[in-house]
C-alpha positions as a printed Julia matrix, in Angstrom:
56×3 Matrix{Float64}:
 -10.94  39.67  -113.37
  -8.65  40.27  -110.39
  -9.68  39.25  -106.9
 -11.88  36.38  -108.05
  -9.38  33.73  -106.96
  -8.63  32.79  -110.57
  -4.89  33.37  -110.16
  -3.4   29.93  -109.43
  -0.24  31.43  -107.88
  -2.24  33.27  -105.24
  -4.54  30.38  -104.46
  -1.57  27.97  -104.36
   0.24  30.3   -101.97
  -2.84  30.52   -99.8
  -3.14  26.74   -99.84
   0.48  26.41   -98.75
  -0.03  28.92   -95.94
  -3.16  27.14   -94.79
  -1.3   23.81   -94.79
   1.57  25.36   -92.8
  -0.88  26.84   -90.27
  -2.58  23.47   -89.88
   0.78  21.7    -89.44
   1.83  24.26   -86.81
  -1.49  23.79   -85.01
  -1.02  20.02   -84.98
   2.53  20.39   -83.61
   1.27  22.66   -80.82
  -1.54  20.26   -79.97
   0.86  17.32   -79.9
   3.27  19.23   -77.66
   0.46  20.27   -75.3
  -0.78  16.68   -75.13
   2.72  15.46   -74.3
   3.0   18.03   -71.47
  -0.51  17.4    -70.13
  -0.95  15.9    -66.69
  -3.99  13.61   -66.56
  -6.76  14.93   -64.31
  -6.75  11.65   -62.4
  -3.22  12.4    -61.18
  -3.88  15.94   -60.0
  -7.28  15.33   -58.42
  -6.44  12.11   -56.61
  -7.01  12.44   -52.87
  -3.83  12.16   -50.85
  -4.25  11.54   -47.13
  -3.13  14.52   -45.1
  -2.02  13.15   -41.78
  -0.94  16.47   -40.31
  -4.28  16.89   -38.54
  -3.82  13.51   -36.8
  -0.69  14.58   -34.88
  -2.59  15.76   -31.85
  -4.86  12.68   -31.7
  -3.96   9.31   -30.14
């Protein structure tokens, strides 16, 4: 019966596509992780001394 997933060529092709999608997802996640700036670096308080100029 067609459409039951009994055709090994179709299911093998779908398996290959799923594996390729997963590999692409992992590459994107790895690239995003490499480009990520840790929150500690962007939320660290940096003294702003501009407001002290007028004070002794």
